[in-house]
KEBAGU-284548 format. One record per atom (N, C-alpha, C): atom name; x, y, z. Coordinates in steps of 0.001 Angstrom, whole numbers, always signed. Atoms other than C-alpha are relative to their C-alpha. Layout:
# residues N
REC nutor      xx      yy      zz
REC    CA       X       Y       Z
...
# end
This chain:
# residues 117
REC nutor      xx      yy      zz
REC     N    +286    +242   -1390
REC    CA  +88954  +75634  +32030
REC     C   +1208    -667    +663
REC     N   -1172    +703    -526
REC    CA  +91897  +73309  +32427
REC     C   +1168    +975    +184
REC     N   -1058    -993     -75
REC    CA  +94281  +76208  +31767
REC     C    -197    +919   +1208
REC     N    +314    -863   -1148
REC    CA  +92551  +78399  +34346
REC     C    +277    -744   +1295
REC     N    -225    +820   -1188
REC    CA  +92665  +75570  +36868
REC     C   +1492    -195    +221
REC     N   -1448    +173     -94
REC    CA  +96343  +74994  +36136
REC     C    +649   +1291    +488
REC     N    -528   -1296    -421
REC    CA  +97062  +78695  +36550
REC     C    -298    +236   +1480
REC     N    +408    -165   -1408
REC    CA  +95165  +78752  +39853
REC     C    +874    -886    +893
REC     N    -834    +943    -746
REC    CA  +97114  +75711  +41019
REC     C   +1412    +553    +167
REC     N   -1352    -573     -53
REC    CA +100449  +77367  +40185
REC     C     +54   +1195    +966
REC     N     +69   -1153    -895
REC    CA  +99418  +80558  +42007
REC     C     -41    -452   +1465
REC     N    +122    +522   -1369
REC    CA  +98437  +78577  +45080
REC     C   +1308    -658    +428
REC     N   -1288    +649    -274
REC    CA +101674  +76589  +44858
REC     C   +1047   +1057    +383
REC     N    -940   -1091    -290
REC    CA +103679  +79830  +44787
REC     C    -285    +615   +1377
REC     N    +372    -544   -1313
REC    CA +101780  +81186  +47774
REC     C    +428    -923   +1123
REC     N    -413    +995    -995
REC    CA +102429  +77952  +49675
REC     C   +1513     +39    +194
REC     N   -1467     -46     -96
REC    CA +106149  +78113  +48877
REC     C    +455   +1281    +715
REC     N    -331   -1266    -645
REC    CA +106259  +81745  +49943
REC     C    -263     -81   +1510
REC     N    +336    +164   -1420
REC    CA +104542  +80919  +53207
REC     C   +1004    -908    +697
REC     N    -932    +956    -588
REC    CA +106813  +77976  +53861
REC     C   +1409    +600    +137
REC     N   -1318    -644     -54
REC    CA +109860  +80153  +53176
REC     C     +46   +1107   +1055
REC     N     +19   -1091    -972
REC    CA +108742  +82781  +55658
REC     C    +562    -458   +1346
REC     N    -630    +325   -1286
REC    CA +110481  +82944  +59037
REC     C   -1003    -518   +1024
REC     N   +1025    +496    -927
REC    CA +107178  +82213  +60776
REC     C     -20   -1522      +4
REC     N     +10   +1465     +82
REC    CA +107250  +78639  +59541
REC     C   +1376    -597    +236
REC     N   -1349    +539    -179
REC    CA +111017  +78233  +59586
REC     C    +435     +28   +1463
REC     N    -441    -145   -1389
REC    CA +111600  +79524  +63123
REC     C   -1145    +517    +875
REC     N   +1139    -466    -807
REC    CA +108338  +79670  +65087
REC     C    +398    +318   +1451
REC     N    -428    -250   -1374
REC    CA +110172  +79545  +68431
REC     C    +607   +1395    +147
REC     N    -642   -1305     -49
REC    CA +112042  +82719  +67590
REC     C   -1013   +1115    +261
REC     N   +1060    -991    -215
REC    CA +108815  +84722  +67450
REC     C    -470     -43   +1451
REC     N    +437    +147   -1398
REC    CA +107734  +83324  +70799
REC     C   +1057    +558    +945
REC     N   -1085    -510    -845
REC    CA +111142  +84099  +72319
REC     C     +49   +1524     -41
REC     N     +32   -1465    +104
REC    CA +110954  +87666  +70996
REC     C   -1138    +588    +828
REC     N   +1151    -461    -798
REC    CA +107536  +88058  +72592
REC     C    +309    -105   +1492
REC     N    -394    +137   -1406
REC    CA +108925  +86744  +75896
REC     C    +927   +1146    +421
REC     N    -919   -1110    -292
REC    CA +111678  +89356  +75744
REC     C    -780   +1303    +175
REC     N    +830   -1201     -95
REC    CA +109123  +92090  +75133
REC     C    -781     +10   +1310
REC     N    +770    +104   -1247
REC    CA +106980  +90862  +78032
REC     C    +911    +209   +1206
REC     N    -946    -193   -1097
REC    CA +110041  +90679  +80308
REC     C    +358   +1471    +170
REC     N    -296   -1439     -72
REC    CA +110870  +94286  +79438
REC     C   -1159    +767    +624
REC     N   +1175    -639    -599
REC    CA +107311  +95338  +80276
REC     C     -58    -264   +1499
REC     N     +33    +353   -1423
REC    CA +107509  +93502  +83588
REC     C   +1047    +795    +772
REC     N   -1060    -763    -674
REC    CA +110821  +95171  +84476
REC     C    -386   +1470    +140
REC     N    +427   -1398     -71
REC    CA +109452  +98611  +83631
REC     C   -1105    +191   +1026
REC     N   +1101     -79    -955
REC    CA +106314  +97950  +85659
REC     C    +523    -118   +1432
REC     N    -580    +147   -1331
REC    CA +108330  +96758  +88660
REC     C    +744   +1260    +416
REC     N    -727   -1239    -310
REC    CA +110526  +99869  +88453
REC     C    -970   +1127    +346
REC     N    +994   -1030    -288
REC    CA +107473 +102122  +88336
REC     C    -649    -224   +1363
REC     N    +596    +316   -1304
REC    CA +105927 +100328  +91309
REC     C    +974    +363   +1117
REC     N   -1015    -305   -1010
REC    CA +109177 +100680  +93251
REC     C    +146   +1516    +183
REC     N     -87   -1461     -84
REC    CA +109428 +104395  +92417
REC     C   -1207    +587    +719
REC     N   +1230    -503    -621
REC    CA +105819 +104997  +93410
REC     C      -3    -317   +1492
REC     N     -68    +381   -1409
REC    CA +106331 +103106  +96679
REC     C    +962    +920    +747
REC     N    -988    -883    -628
REC    CA +109425 +105203  +97451
REC     C    -565   +1412    +173
REC     N    +618   -1324     -87
REC    CA +107544 +108432  +96695
REC     C   -1022     +52   +1134
REC     N   +1027     +32   -1045
REC    CA +104664 +107425  +98949
REC     C    +629     -99   +1395
REC     N    -706     +78   -1283
REC    CA +107108 +106502 +101749
REC     C    +514   +1373    +404
REC     N    -511   -1339    -292
REC    CA +108705 +109940 +101490
REC     C   -1119    +949    +423
REC     N   +1157    -819    -395
REC    CA +105287 +111614 +101642
REC     C    -450    -348   +1407
REC     N    +419    +476   -1318
REC    CA +104398 +109499 +104661
REC     C    +926    +529   +1081
REC     N    -980    -487    -983
REC    CA +107605 +110441 +106482
REC     C    -152   +1507    +194
REC     N    +180   -1455    -104
REC    CA +107062 +114139 +105692
REC     C   -1253    +340    +795
REC     N   +1233    -241    -748
REC    CA +103495 +113982 +106998
REC     C    +171    -336   +1475
REC     N    -261    +347   -1401
REC    CA +104652 +112232 +110151
REC     C    +813   +1086    +697
REC     N    -815   -1072    -578
REC    CA +107246 +114947 +110717
REC     C    -864   +1222    +300
REC     N    +909   -1127    -229
REC    CA +104577 +117637 +110323
REC     C    -912    -272   +1184
REC     N    +900    +377   -1092
REC    CA +102238 +115787 +112647
REC     C    +729     +57   +1334
REC     N    -796     -27   -1219
REC    CA +104987 +115403 +115218
REC     C    +266   +1436    +444
REC     N    -260   -1403    -314
REC    CA +105784 +119118 +115011
REC     C   -1236    +673    +588
REC     N   +1243    -634    -446
REC    CA +102136 +120086 +115536
REC     C    -625    -671   +1219
REC     N    +571    +767   -1109
REC    CA +101510 +117573 +118307
REC     C      +4    +809   +1295
REC     N     +31    -689   -1292
REC    CA +100350 +119133 +121597
REC     C    +957    -644   +1015
REC     N    -913    +676    -922
REC    CA +102373 +116528 +123473
REC     C   +1436    +428    -262
REC     N   -1342    -461    +354
REC    CA +105519 +117603 +121610
REC     C    +208   +1419    +537
REC     N     -77   -1357    -541
REC    CA +104753 +121194 +122627
REC     C    +259     -42   +1497
REC     N    -194    +126   -1448
REC    CA +104574 +120108 +126269
REC     C   +1434    -401    +330
REC     N   -1378    +423    -278
REC    CA +107994 +118440 +126049
REC     C    +984   +1147    -191
REC     N    -881   -1156    +190
REC    CA +109480 +121791 +124958
REC     C    -140   +1005   +1146
REC     N    +106    -867   -1171
REC    CA +108404 +123354 +128280
REC     C   -1257    +842     +49
REC     N   +1244    -754      -7
REC    CA +105008 +124773 +127417
REC     C   -1058    -741    +811
REC     N   +1114    +619    -700
REC    CA +101729 +124123 +129222
REC     C   -1282    +294    -764
REC     N   +1321    -218    +592
REC    CA  +98127 +123785 +128063
REC     C    -914    +441   +1139
REC     N    +867    -552   -1037
REC    CA  +95666 +125904 +130028
REC     C   -1441    -286    -397
REC     N   +1398    +353    +255
REC    CA  +92093 +124638 +130302
REC     C    -881    +597   +1092
REC     N   +1022    -417    -957
REC    CA  +88984 +125980 +131957
REC     C   -1297    -662    -429
REC     N   +1230    +750    +287
REC    CA  +85929 +123728 +132090
REC     C    +118    -751   -1332
REC     N    -287    +817   +1177
REC    CA  +87423 +121446 +129396
REC     C     +99    +786   -1305
REC     N    -227    -826   +1179
REC    CA  +87975 +124368 +127035
REC     C   +1406    +569     +96
REC     N   -1368    -510     +10
REC    CA  +91469 +125424 +126018
REC     C     -36   +1527     -24
REC     N     -95   -1454     -88
REC    CA  +92311 +129000 +126966
REC     C   +1083    +458    -966
REC     N    -938    -488   +1014
REC    CA  +93960 +130868 +124100
REC     C    +368   +1460    +219
REC     N    -242   -1419    -184
REC    CA  +93837 +134442 +125353
REC     C    -223    +376   +1465
REC     N    +163    -525   -1356
REC    CA  +94147 +136369 +128610
REC     C   -1420    +533    +177
REC     N   +1341    -581     -54
REC    CA  +90803 +137952 +127772
REC     C   -1062   -1030    +408
REC     N    +963   +1047    -360
REC    CA  +89093 +134609 +128422
REC     C     -36    -245   +1511
REC     N    -111    +242   -1439
REC    CA  +90097 +134699 +132105
REC     C    -414   +1225    +807
REC     N    +373   -1050    -940
REC    CA  +88709 +136686 +135026
REC     C    +610    -351   +1351
REC     N    -516    +212   -1348
REC    CA  +89797 +137090 +138616
REC     C    -799   -1110    +675
REC     N    +546   +1127    -766
REC    CA  +89146 +133994 +140787
REC     C    -484   -1165    -880
REC     N    +304   +1160    +860
REC    CA  +88662 +131684 +137757
REC     C    +944   -1142    +360
REC     N    -845   +1185    -219
REC    CA  +89914 +128156 +138308
REC     C    +406    -562   -1353
REC     N    -508    +548   +1257
REC    CA  +92110 +126759 +135570
REC     C    +784   -1275    +293
REC     N    -792   +1229     -97
REC    CA  +93876 +123491 +134918
REC     C   +1197    +159    -917
REC     N   -1234    -108    +779
REC    CA  +97518 +123596 +133785
REC     C    +508   -1401    -294
REC     N    -512   +1316    +396
REC    CA  +98657 +120534 +131820
REC     C   +1447    +138    -420
REC     N   -1422     +51    +332
REC    CA +102385 +119851 +131714
REC     C    +315   -1380    -558
REC     N    -398   +1273    +589
REC    CA +104324 +116999 +130149
REC     C     -90   -1137   +1026
REC     N      -7   +1046   -1023
REC    CA +104468 +115126 +133477
REC     C   -1209      -7    +912
REC     N   +1210      -1    -825
REC    CA +101006 +115867 +134882
REC     C    -738   +1325    -124
REC     N    +777   -1235     +44
REC    CA  +98567 +118663 +135634
REC     C    -184    +544   +1411
REC     N    +245    -689   -1278
REC    CA  +97856 +121206 +138394
REC     C   -1154    +968    -193
REC     N   +1060   -1001      +8
REC    CA  +94901 +123369 +139270
REC     C    +571   +1307    +539
REC     N    -454   -1314    -444
REC    CA  +95391 +127085 +139744
REC     C   -1182    +963      +2
REC     N   +1031   -1020     -72
REC    CA  +93333 +130176 +140526
REC     C    +600   +1316    -485
REC     N    -451   -1268    +533
REC    CA  +93635 +133483 +138691
REC     C    -192   +1076   +1058
REC     N     +96   -1090    -981
REC    CA  +94394 +136468 +140949
REC     C     +88   +1339    -690
# end
């Protein structure tokens, strides 16, 4: 029994020495510093991804604004066109008009009423 106990003690002693010799016990700050470096790298990558995504969304926004500006009825009026209305409905075809119909012509600087002859 004493021999078994002595053997167990020696085994435990060896394990303790092995643990104490490991870098975890010798340099615990080094592990923490390595983890900080890893976390800093993750933060930098995350910030870069956020910045890229923000830039992409800005570009999409600008493209959509350009499309909206191109399709704007007001922009069409500034190019010299007019919007023709009859009873608050936009006229898109000559077929919608008859003789003596009253229409409203909208220009960039105002509107005028007219009669079809």
